[in-house]
Short mmCIF file of the C-alpha atoms (twelve columns), coordinates in Angstrom:
data_MODEL
# 
_entry.id   MODEL 
# 
loop_
_atom_site.group_PDB 
_atom_site.id 
_atom_site.type_symbol 
_atom_site.label_atom_id 
_atom_site.label_alt_id 
_atom_site.label_comp_id 
_atom_site.label_asym_id 
_atom_site.label_seq_id 
_atom_site.Cartn_x 
_atom_site.Cartn_y 
_atom_site.Cartn_z 
_atom_site.pdbx_PDB_model_num 
ATOM 1   C CA . UNK A 1   27.423  12.697  37.823  1 
ATOM 2   C CA . UNK A 2   24.639  10.269  38.784  1 
ATOM 3   C CA . UNK A 3   22.205  13.162  38.984  1 
ATOM 4   C CA . UNK A 4   23.160  14.235  35.451  1 
ATOM 5   C CA . UNK A 5   22.646  10.708  34.166  1 
ATOM 6   C CA . UNK A 6   19.237  10.520  35.823  1 
ATOM 7   C CA . UNK A 7   18.222  13.845  34.287  1 
ATOM 8   C CA . UNK A 8   19.308  12.649  30.845  1 
ATOM 9   C CA . UNK A 9   17.359  9.425   31.301  1 
ATOM 10  C CA . UNK A 10  14.232  11.313  32.326  1 
ATOM 11  C CA . UNK A 11  14.621  13.640  29.342  1 
ATOM 12  C CA . UNK A 12  15.005  10.664  27.004  1 
ATOM 13  C CA . UNK A 13  11.888  9.015   28.412  1 
ATOM 14  C CA . UNK A 14  9.917   12.255  28.174  1 
ATOM 15  C CA . UNK A 15  10.915  12.798  24.533  1 
ATOM 16  C CA . UNK A 16  10.020  9.192   23.729  1 
ATOM 17  C CA . UNK A 17  6.592   9.569   25.323  1 
ATOM 18  C CA . UNK A 18  6.039   12.875  23.531  1 
ATOM 19  C CA . UNK A 19  6.899   11.321  20.169  1 
ATOM 20  C CA . UNK A 20  4.490   8.468   20.828  1 
ATOM 21  C CA . UNK A 21  1.752   10.953  21.732  1 
ATOM 22  C CA . UNK A 22  2.422   12.948  18.561  1 
ATOM 23  C CA . UNK A 23  2.314   9.921   16.268  1 
ATOM 24  C CA . UNK A 24  -0.081  10.777  13.473  1 
ATOM 25  C CA . UNK A 25  -2.940  8.304   13.481  1 
ATOM 26  C CA . UNK A 26  -5.296  9.692   10.851  1 
ATOM 27  C CA . UNK A 27  -5.178  12.043  7.915   1 
ATOM 28  C CA . UNK A 28  -6.051  15.630  8.865   1 
ATOM 29  C CA . UNK A 29  -8.907  17.596  7.351   1 
ATOM 30  C CA . UNK A 30  -8.056  18.804  3.855   1 
ATOM 31  C CA . UNK A 31  -5.430  16.150  3.184   1 
ATOM 32  C CA . UNK A 32  -7.234  15.208  -0.033  1 
ATOM 33  C CA . UNK A 33  -7.978  18.743  -1.222  1 
ATOM 34  C CA . UNK A 34  -5.915  20.392  -3.959  1 
ATOM 35  C CA . UNK A 35  -3.763  23.242  -2.682  1 
ATOM 36  C CA . UNK A 36  -2.339  26.261  -4.445  1 
ATOM 37  C CA . UNK A 37  1.260   27.324  -4.137  1 
ATOM 38  C CA . UNK A 38  2.787   23.845  -4.024  1 
ATOM 39  C CA . UNK A 39  4.593   21.734  -6.606  1 
ATOM 40  C CA . UNK A 40  2.617   19.029  -8.351  1 
ATOM 41  C CA . UNK A 41  3.387   15.609  -9.699  1 
ATOM 42  C CA . UNK A 42  2.184   14.347  -13.059 1 
ATOM 43  C CA . UNK A 43  -0.167  11.580  -14.175 1 
ATOM 44  C CA . UNK A 44  0.539   9.842   -17.482 1 
ATOM 45  C CA . UNK A 45  -1.066  6.887   -19.234 1 
ATOM 46  C CA . UNK A 46  1.219   4.131   -20.486 1 
ATOM 47  C CA . UNK A 47  0.661   1.114   -22.739 1 
ATOM 48  C CA . UNK A 48  2.675   -2.060  -22.361 1 
ATOM 49  C CA . UNK A 49  2.753   -5.362  -24.174 1 
ATOM 50  C CA . UNK A 50  1.508   -8.240  -22.039 1 
ATOM 51  C CA . UNK A 51  2.651   -11.695 -23.083 1 
ATOM 52  C CA . UNK A 52  0.571   -13.041 -20.209 1 
ATOM 53  C CA . UNK A 53  -2.648  -11.702 -21.687 1 
ATOM 54  C CA . UNK A 54  -1.623  -11.552 -25.335 1 
ATOM 55  C CA . UNK A 55  -2.651  -7.908  -25.634 1 
ATOM 56  C CA . UNK A 56  -1.521  -4.343  -25.093 1 
ATOM 57  C CA . UNK A 57  -2.583  -3.151  -21.678 1 
ATOM 58  C CA . UNK A 58  -2.811  0.242   -20.004 1 
ATOM 59  C CA . UNK A 59  -1.741  1.687   -16.674 1 
ATOM 60  C CA . UNK A 60  -1.434  5.130   -15.110 1 
ATOM 61  C CA . UNK A 61  1.855   6.412   -13.736 1 
ATOM 62  C CA . UNK A 62  2.275   9.205   -11.199 1 
ATOM 63  C CA . UNK A 63  5.681   10.846  -11.142 1 
ATOM 64  C CA . UNK A 64  6.451   13.074  -8.132  1 
ATOM 65  C CA . UNK A 65  7.078   16.821  -8.033  1 
ATOM 66  C CA . UNK A 66  10.579  17.581  -9.247  1 
ATOM 67  C CA . UNK A 67  10.754  14.305  -11.165 1 
ATOM 68  C CA . UNK A 68  14.004  13.919  -13.071 1 
ATOM 69  C CA . UNK A 69  15.122  11.169  -15.411 1 
ATOM 70  C CA . UNK A 70  18.627  11.611  -14.036 1 
ATOM 71  C CA . UNK A 71  17.525  10.212  -10.650 1 
ATOM 72  C CA . UNK A 72  16.365  6.722   -9.729  1 
ATOM 73  C CA . UNK A 73  13.165  6.198   -7.777  1 
ATOM 74  C CA . UNK A 74  11.493  3.451   -5.747  1 
ATOM 75  C CA . UNK A 75  8.112   2.270   -7.023  1 
ATOM 76  C CA . UNK A 76  4.704   1.691   -5.446  1 
ATOM 77  C CA . UNK A 77  2.249   -0.467  -7.404  1 
ATOM 78  C CA . UNK A 78  -1.231  0.685   -6.357  1 
ATOM 79  C CA . UNK A 79  -4.121  -1.651  -7.186  1 
ATOM 80  C CA . UNK A 80  -7.872  -1.057  -7.600  1 
ATOM 81  C CA . UNK A 81  -10.991 -3.013  -6.614  1 
ATOM 82  C CA . UNK A 82  -13.217 -5.512  -8.412  1 
ATOM 83  C CA . UNK A 83  -15.480 -2.838  -9.883  1 
ATOM 84  C CA . UNK A 84  -12.709 -0.565  -11.114 1 
ATOM 85  C CA . UNK A 85  -9.841  -0.320  -13.541 1 
ATOM 86  C CA . UNK A 86  -6.574  1.598   -13.770 1 
ATOM 87  C CA . UNK A 87  -8.512  4.866   -13.315 1 
ATOM 88  C CA . UNK A 88  -10.430 3.914   -10.154 1 
ATOM 89  C CA . UNK A 89  -7.919  5.422   -7.736  1 
ATOM 90  C CA . UNK A 90  -7.697  8.559   -9.852  1 
ATOM 91  C CA . UNK A 91  -11.466 9.018   -10.002 1 
ATOM 92  C CA . UNK A 92  -12.360 8.016   -6.458  1 
ATOM 93  C CA . UNK A 93  -9.286  8.749   -4.404  1 
ATOM 94  C CA . UNK A 94  -7.157  11.321  -6.239  1 
ATOM 95  C CA . UNK A 95  -3.845  9.943   -5.013  1 
ATOM 96  C CA . UNK A 96  -2.041  12.655  -6.952  1 
ATOM 97  C CA . UNK A 97  -3.573  15.275  -4.623  1 
ATOM 98  C CA . UNK A 98  -2.871  13.279  -1.467  1 
ATOM 99  C CA . UNK A 99  0.731   12.665  -2.481  1 
ATOM 100 C CA . UNK A 100 1.339   16.214  -3.730  1 
ATOM 101 C CA . UNK A 101 0.234   17.546  -0.337  1 
ATOM 102 C CA . UNK A 102 2.466   15.089  1.508   1 
ATOM 103 C CA . UNK A 103 5.454   16.046  -0.649  1 
ATOM 104 C CA . UNK A 104 4.794   19.709  0.113   1 
ATOM 105 C CA . UNK A 105 5.103   18.843  3.823   1 
ATOM 106 C CA . UNK A 106 8.291   16.863  3.289   1 
ATOM 107 C CA . UNK A 107 6.686   13.639  4.488   1 
ATOM 108 C CA . UNK A 108 7.418   11.314  1.561   1 
ATOM 109 C CA . UNK A 109 10.428  9.740   -0.062  1 
ATOM 110 C CA . UNK A 110 10.118  10.619  -3.781  1 
ATOM 111 C CA . UNK A 111 8.594   7.616   -5.533  1 
ATOM 112 C CA . UNK A 112 6.874   6.611   -8.751  1 
ATOM 113 C CA . UNK A 113 3.347   5.216   -8.345  1 
ATOM 114 C CA . UNK A 114 1.997   2.801   -10.949 1 
ATOM 115 C CA . UNK A 115 -1.762  2.209   -11.117 1 
ATOM 116 C CA . UNK A 116 -2.416  -0.788  -13.386 1 
ATOM 117 C CA . UNK A 117 -5.536  -2.616  -14.487 1 
ATOM 118 C CA . UNK A 118 -5.594  -5.646  -12.214 1 
ATOM 119 C CA . UNK A 119 -8.068  -7.562  -14.379 1 
ATOM 120 C CA . UNK A 120 -5.613  -9.422  -16.617 1 
ATOM 121 C CA . UNK A 121 -7.699  -10.410 -19.638 1 
ATOM 122 C CA . UNK A 122 -8.177  -9.098  -23.169 1 
ATOM 123 C CA . UNK A 123 -11.442 -7.335  -22.323 1 
ATOM 124 C CA . UNK A 124 -10.288 -5.835  -19.048 1 
ATOM 125 C CA . UNK A 125 -13.041 -3.232  -18.785 1 
ATOM 126 C CA . UNK A 126 -15.127 -3.006  -15.632 1 
ATOM 127 C CA . UNK A 127 -18.327 -3.666  -17.569 1 
ATOM 128 C CA . UNK A 128 -21.018 -6.325  -17.639 1 
ATOM 129 C CA . UNK A 129 -21.037 -8.842  -14.817 1 
ATOM 130 C CA . UNK A 130 -17.925 -7.926  -12.858 1 
ATOM 131 C CA . UNK A 131 -18.430 -11.075 -10.771 1 
ATOM 132 C CA . UNK A 132 -18.303 -13.396 -13.788 1 
ATOM 133 C CA . UNK A 133 -15.906 -16.311 -13.163 1 
ATOM 134 C CA . UNK A 134 -13.526 -15.345 -15.972 1 
ATOM 135 C CA . UNK A 135 -13.308 -11.762 -14.699 1 
ATOM 136 C CA . UNK A 136 -12.673 -12.857 -11.131 1 
ATOM 137 C CA . UNK A 137 -10.022 -15.334 -12.337 1 
ATOM 138 C CA . UNK A 138 -8.327  -12.528 -14.259 1 
ATOM 139 C CA . UNK A 139 -7.445  -10.827 -10.971 1 
ATOM 140 C CA . UNK A 140 -5.368  -13.885 -10.020 1 
ATOM 141 C CA . UNK A 141 -3.804  -13.987 -13.507 1 
ATOM 142 C CA . UNK A 142 -2.616  -10.435 -12.950 1 
ATOM 143 C CA . UNK A 143 0.176   -11.760 -10.724 1 
ATOM 144 C CA . UNK A 144 1.984   -13.074 -13.803 1 
ATOM 145 C CA . UNK A 145 1.198   -9.966  -15.840 1 
ATOM 146 C CA . UNK A 146 2.577   -7.799  -13.038 1 
ATOM 147 C CA . UNK A 147 5.762   -9.782  -12.490 1 
ATOM 148 C CA . UNK A 148 6.572   -10.732 -16.072 1 
ATOM 149 C CA . UNK A 149 5.205   -7.849  -18.140 1 
ATOM 150 C CA . UNK A 150 4.413   -4.649  -16.231 1 
ATOM 151 C CA . UNK A 151 7.358   -4.482  -13.825 1 
ATOM 152 C CA . UNK A 152 9.888   -5.172  -16.620 1 
ATOM 153 C CA . UNK A 153 8.238   -2.459  -18.733 1 
ATOM 154 C CA . UNK A 154 8.404   0.076   -15.906 1 
ATOM 155 C CA . UNK A 155 12.025  -0.784  -15.179 1 
ATOM 156 C CA . UNK A 156 12.954  -0.414  -18.836 1 
ATOM 157 C CA . UNK A 157 11.126  2.868   -19.419 1 
ATOM 158 C CA . UNK A 158 11.437  4.762   -16.141 1 
ATOM 159 C CA . UNK A 159 14.439  5.587   -13.939 1 
ATOM 160 C CA . UNK A 160 13.596  3.215   -11.107 1 
ATOM 161 C CA . UNK A 161 15.481  1.233   -8.511  1 
ATOM 162 C CA . UNK A 162 15.032  -2.470  -9.195  1 
ATOM 163 C CA . UNK A 163 15.769  -4.228  -5.905  1 
ATOM 164 C CA . UNK A 164 13.007  -5.566  -3.638  1 
ATOM 165 C CA . UNK A 165 13.672  -2.986  -0.945  1 
ATOM 166 C CA . UNK A 166 12.653  -0.269  -3.389  1 
ATOM 167 C CA . UNK A 167 9.441   -1.913  -4.547  1 
ATOM 168 C CA . UNK A 168 6.082   -1.752  -2.757  1 
ATOM 169 C CA . UNK A 169 2.590   -3.031  -3.504  1 
ATOM 170 C CA . UNK A 170 -0.740  -1.975  -2.005  1 
ATOM 171 C CA . UNK A 171 -4.373  -1.913  -3.004  1 
ATOM 172 C CA . UNK A 172 -8.001  -1.565  -2.019  1 
ATOM 173 C CA . UNK A 173 -10.571 -4.370  -1.644  1 
ATOM 174 C CA . UNK A 174 -9.866  -6.898  -4.428  1 
ATOM 175 C CA . UNK A 175 -6.601  -5.038  -4.984  1 
ATOM 176 C CA . UNK A 176 -5.847  -5.368  -1.274  1 
ATOM 177 C CA . UNK A 177 -6.219  -9.113  -1.555  1 
ATOM 178 C CA . UNK A 178 -4.015  -9.103  -4.637  1 
ATOM 179 C CA . UNK A 179 -1.393  -7.043  -2.827  1 
ATOM 180 C CA . UNK A 180 -1.252  -9.432  0.120   1 
ATOM 181 C CA . UNK A 181 -1.297  -12.498 -2.142  1 
ATOM 182 C CA . UNK A 182 1.316   -11.238 -4.582  1 
ATOM 183 C CA . UNK A 183 3.480   -9.283  -2.152  1 
ATOM 184 C CA . UNK A 184 3.707   -11.956 0.527   1 
ATOM 185 C CA . UNK A 185 3.942   -14.644 -2.136  1 
ATOM 186 C CA . UNK A 186 6.929   -12.922 -3.737  1 
ATOM 187 C CA . UNK A 187 9.069   -11.608 -0.920  1 
ATOM 188 C CA . UNK A 188 12.007  -11.637 -3.300  1 
ATOM 189 C CA . UNK A 189 10.202  -8.894  -5.240  1 
ATOM 190 C CA . UNK A 190 8.455   -6.771  -2.573  1 
ATOM 191 C CA . UNK A 191 9.591   -5.546  0.846   1 
ATOM 192 C CA . UNK A 192 6.626   -3.239  1.493   1 
ATOM 193 C CA . UNK A 193 3.082   -4.648  1.361   1 
ATOM 194 C CA . UNK A 194 -0.255  -3.018  2.133   1 
ATOM 195 C CA . UNK A 195 -3.830  -4.274  2.053   1 
ATOM 196 C CA . UNK A 196 -6.684  -1.769  2.464   1 
ATOM 197 C CA . UNK A 197 -10.028 -3.475  3.236   1 
ATOM 198 C CA . UNK A 198 -8.823  -6.664  1.600   1 
ATOM 199 C CA . UNK A 199 -11.515 -8.747  -0.096  1 
ATOM 200 C CA . UNK A 200 -12.370 -12.485 0.003   1 
ATOM 201 C CA . UNK A 201 -9.749  -13.171 -2.679  1 
ATOM 202 C CA . UNK A 202 -7.181  -12.838 0.130   1 
ATOM 203 C CA . UNK A 203 -5.603  -16.219 0.757   1 
ATOM 204 C CA . UNK A 204 -5.926  -17.882 4.143   1 
ATOM 205 C CA . UNK A 205 -3.190  -16.671 6.524   1 
ATOM 206 C CA . UNK A 206 -1.376  -20.010 6.513   1 
ATOM 207 C CA . UNK A 207 -1.112  -19.784 2.721   1 
ATOM 208 C CA . UNK A 208 -0.143  -16.122 2.752   1 
ATOM 209 C CA . UNK A 209 2.649   -16.608 5.279   1 
ATOM 210 C CA . UNK A 210 3.659   -20.279 5.324   1 
ATOM 211 C CA . UNK A 211 7.078   -19.327 6.708   1 
ATOM 212 C CA . UNK A 212 6.624   -16.634 9.377   1 
ATOM 213 C CA . UNK A 213 10.346  -16.509 10.122  1 
ATOM 214 C CA . UNK A 214 11.119  -15.658 6.490   1 
ATOM 215 C CA . UNK A 215 8.409   -12.993 6.392   1 
ATOM 216 C CA . UNK A 216 9.728   -11.489 9.613   1 
ATOM 217 C CA . UNK A 217 13.222  -11.320 8.150   1 
ATOM 218 C CA . UNK A 218 12.340  -9.923  4.721   1 
ATOM 219 C CA . UNK A 219 9.430   -7.524  5.218   1 
ATOM 220 C CA . UNK A 220 10.071  -3.863  5.911   1 
ATOM 221 C CA . UNK A 221 6.424   -2.938  6.500   1 
ATOM 222 C CA . UNK A 222 3.308   -5.076  6.293   1 
ATOM 223 C CA . UNK A 223 0.223   -2.883  6.566   1 
ATOM 224 C CA . UNK A 224 -3.310  -4.250  7.035   1 
ATOM 225 C CA . UNK A 225 -6.132  -1.738  7.403   1 
ATOM 226 C CA . UNK A 226 -9.912  -1.844  7.394   1 
ATOM 227 C CA . UNK A 227 -12.983 0.065   8.545   1 
ATOM 228 C CA . UNK A 228 -14.660 -1.204  11.692  1 
ATOM 229 C CA . UNK A 229 -18.070 -1.306  9.944   1 
ATOM 230 C CA . UNK A 230 -16.794 -3.124  6.853   1 
ATOM 231 C CA . UNK A 231 -18.527 -6.446  6.168   1 
ATOM 232 C CA . UNK A 232 -15.190 -7.785  4.911   1 
ATOM 233 C CA . UNK A 233 -13.345 -7.006  8.136   1 
ATOM 234 C CA . UNK A 234 -12.871 -10.686 9.014   1 
ATOM 235 C CA . UNK A 235 -10.414 -11.152 6.141   1 
ATOM 236 C CA . UNK A 236 -8.149  -8.496  7.626   1 
ATOM 237 C CA . UNK A 237 -8.645  -9.495  11.268  1 
ATOM 238 C CA . UNK A 238 -7.862  -13.176 10.678  1 
ATOM 239 C CA . UNK A 239 -4.604  -12.230 8.937   1 
ATOM 240 C CA . UNK A 240 -3.685  -9.908  11.792  1 
ATOM 241 C CA . UNK A 241 -4.413  -12.590 14.379  1 
ATOM 242 C CA . UNK A 242 -2.225  -15.137 12.580  1 
ATOM 243 C CA . UNK A 243 0.622   -12.640 12.259  1 
ATOM 244 C CA . UNK A 244 0.362   -11.724 15.939  1 
ATOM 245 C CA . UNK A 245 0.372   -15.386 16.977  1 
ATOM 246 C CA . UNK A 246 3.521   -15.945 14.911  1 
ATOM 247 C CA . UNK A 247 5.305   -12.765 15.990  1 
ATOM 248 C CA . UNK A 248 5.485   -11.267 12.494  1 
ATOM 249 C CA . UNK A 249 5.798   -7.476  12.851  1 
ATOM 250 C CA . UNK A 250 2.977   -5.636  11.077  1 
ATOM 251 C CA . UNK A 251 0.670   -2.672  11.412  1 
ATOM 252 C CA . UNK A 252 -2.977  -3.543  11.947  1 
ATOM 253 C CA . UNK A 253 -4.871  -0.333  11.394  1 
ATOM 254 C CA . UNK A 254 -8.523  -0.441  12.382  1 
ATOM 255 C CA . UNK A 255 -10.426 2.783   11.764  1 
ATOM 256 C CA . UNK A 256 -13.968 4.096   11.782  1 
ATOM 257 C CA . UNK A 257 -15.668 3.480   8.464   1 
ATOM 258 C CA . UNK A 258 -17.037 1.084   5.909   1 
ATOM 259 C CA . UNK A 259 -15.921 -0.257  2.563   1 
ATOM 260 C CA . UNK A 260 -15.254 3.007   0.760   1 
ATOM 261 C CA . UNK A 261 -12.753 5.615   -0.340  1 
ATOM 262 C CA . UNK A 262 -12.831 7.421   2.986   1 
ATOM 263 C CA . UNK A 263 -10.968 4.441   4.418   1 
ATOM 264 C CA . UNK A 264 -8.817  3.787   1.359   1 
ATOM 265 C CA . UNK A 265 -7.624  7.375   1.002   1 
ATOM 266 C CA . UNK A 266 -6.630  7.403   4.652   1 
ATOM 267 C CA . UNK A 267 -4.844  4.088   4.122   1 
ATOM 268 C CA . UNK A 268 -2.804  5.563   1.277   1 
ATOM 269 C CA . UNK A 269 -2.049  8.689   3.309   1 
ATOM 270 C CA . UNK A 270 -0.745  6.672   6.248   1 
ATOM 271 C CA . UNK A 271 0.986   3.840   4.376   1 
ATOM 272 C CA . UNK A 272 2.816   6.019   1.854   1 
ATOM 273 C CA . UNK A 273 4.605   7.920   4.621   1 
ATOM 274 C CA . UNK A 274 6.236   4.721   5.844   1 
ATOM 275 C CA . UNK A 275 7.674   3.668   2.509   1 
ATOM 276 C CA . UNK A 276 11.340  3.476   1.546   1 
ATOM 277 C CA . UNK A 277 12.723  4.860   4.800   1 
ATOM 278 C CA . UNK A 278 13.895  3.411   8.121   1 
ATOM 279 C CA . UNK A 279 11.050  2.060   10.233  1 
ATOM 280 C CA . UNK A 280 10.604  1.696   13.971  1 
ATOM 281 C CA . UNK A 281 8.858   -1.626  14.619  1 
ATOM 282 C CA . UNK A 282 8.314   -0.670  18.249  1 
ATOM 283 C CA . UNK A 283 5.674   1.828   17.060  1 
ATOM 284 C CA . UNK A 284 3.742   -0.576  14.844  1 
ATOM 285 C CA . UNK A 285 1.145   -1.192  17.524  1 
ATOM 286 C CA . UNK A 286 0.504   2.525   18.062  1 
ATOM 287 C CA . UNK A 287 -0.923  3.520   14.680  1 
ATOM 288 C CA . UNK A 288 -4.502  2.297   14.821  1 
ATOM 289 C CA . UNK A 289 -6.960  4.908   16.091  1 
ATOM 290 C CA . UNK A 290 -9.318  2.162   17.316  1 
ATOM 291 C CA . UNK A 291 -8.979  -0.780  19.672  1 
ATOM 292 C CA . UNK A 292 -7.879  -3.774  17.602  1 
ATOM 293 C CA . UNK A 293 -9.745  -6.079  19.982  1 
ATOM 294 C CA . UNK A 294 -12.955 -4.610  18.583  1 
ATOM 295 C CA . UNK A 295 -12.344 -6.671  15.445  1 
ATOM 296 C CA . UNK A 296 -12.554 -9.982  17.271  1 
# 
């Protein structure tokens, strides 16, 4: 009997080690290339009335393969950078291709992805001086537009689940900072938060997470990723260090690369697979393909 128990224990340990070794750490070659013979999602443009801005605003919505209005879906709000608009992800990252391929492999929970314009002002185009004070301020104003105008519109016009555990937010650069600011600042609205190469608009860690115990209790996944050659790396590393010091579970994903779509597409590939399903916090420290101490 004892021998049988020992054999079972060894088998359990071996399987656990094998699973850890097989943990996918980076997107494979071709993950962002369109493939024939698979089902495809759909991209639509929507217009919604923004009381925050006092104008009609636009966003893109990706609905997954097999989308049906008779089902209810969780939602990911995916934000762009300071030089982009609601089409930046579509033009530079083609999330519809990345997600279609992941669905074909059975790796995603079916979800709706909303790509808004995060520059909440009447002239929200990415033109002229994108660093002008009023344009930079508009990215902060977007928090109210998102919470009070866009999310209610999506929930009224699409078959979506409306609780916090079925709502995620993530973004690149300026949108990464927005995602951390808005997601961590509204834990009653978001349980899944991701920042890809987050920009200087990211609040200081003590402002982002003033109550680590609450964040630990309410967050499902907090994802922070950046390229090791990115000049903005310190904004991600300082947040990671604060979270680690305060024992807040999170994934700190340091990878080879700069401030570009190579990193951001990989971030979407990795982060999206974690959403809206049970998570194993014991594996959070295993994802990064690089040594996190290299960021210090």
